[in-house]
N, C-alpha and C positions, 0 to 999 in steps of 0.2 A: 503493499499500500504506500501512498505518497507520504512522505515525511519531510518536514522542514524543521530544523533544529538551530536555534539562534543561540549564540553565546557572545562572551566579549563585553558586556555591560558591567558597570560598576559606578562607585563614586569617584568623581573628578572635580578639580577645581575650576572656576571660570578661566577660559584661555586654554584649557588642556585638550587633550587629544584622546580619542579611543578608537579601536578598529572592533566593529562588529562583524561576526561571520554567521553565515546561514548554510548548514551542510544539509544537502539534498539527497533523497533516495527514493525510490519505487517509481521514478519515469525518467525518461532520456532527457537530462539536465539541458544538453546542448540544443534542444528542439523549443525552449520555453524562454520567454521573457520573464524576468523577475521585477518585483517591486518591493520596497521598503515603505512601511507605514509607521506611524508612532501614535500613542495615546496618551495624553496628560490625564491626571486625576480629575474625575469628573467632567472631562471633555470628549468630544467625538474622536474616532480615528481618523488621522489626517495622512494624505499621501505625503511622502518624502522624496522617494528617487525612484527611476525607473531605467532598466536596462534591456536592451533587445537580447534575443536568445543568442545572437553571435557576438554581442558585446560592442557592437560598432556604434549603436546608437544610445544616448543617456538623456534622461530629462531630470529636472530638480524642481521642487518646490522653491518660490521665491525666498522663502525664509532660510534656506539653507544654501543657496547657491554660493558658490565661491568659497564655501567652508566644509561641505561635504563632497566625498567622492564615491560613486558606486562602481563595483567591477565584479566580473565573474569569472572564474576559473572551470572551463568546461572538462578539463581533464581530473581535476580534483572533486568536481561537482558541488561547488562551495561559491556562494555570492558574499561579497565584502561590502560594508559601509565604513569608510574611513571619514571620521569627524574630527574636524580641526576648530580651533578657536571656539571652543564650546561656550554657550551661555546658559544662564539659570534657566531661560526659557525653552531649553532643548531638554529639560528633563521630562522622561516620559517612558513608557515602556514601549520598545521597538519590535515591530512584527516582520517577518520575510513573509512574501506573499507570490503564489503562482495560481493564477486563474482564481478558482474558489477555495483553494488550500492555504491555510494559515499555519505559521509555527506557534509555539506557547508564548514567546516574546522573551525579550531580555530587557532588564531594568537598567536605566541610564539615569543617573543623577548629577547634576551639576550645581555644587554648592562650596562656598568657601567654609 
């Protein structure tokens, strides 16, 4: 069955960096686009970043453009979200998505 497992979250100070990973299994990873979303407490789940199946096309939410980078390794069946210059408003649970499939999420907390 399809599995998406996020990791790499944690507590970081403002201005810091984190790399999130999304390990995928149960489908041909190289055939699918991948998205990252995030959900802050009491808020709706919002789009963060998109990468095409080949990795050649990416899109970002305006709030993270220039700070976050999405990538995917079709050999390792893993997608990544590199997050730099983190701000307190980036605090959320981050989710990996493929079509209607979701991971369990990984918590990112940005605080001094």
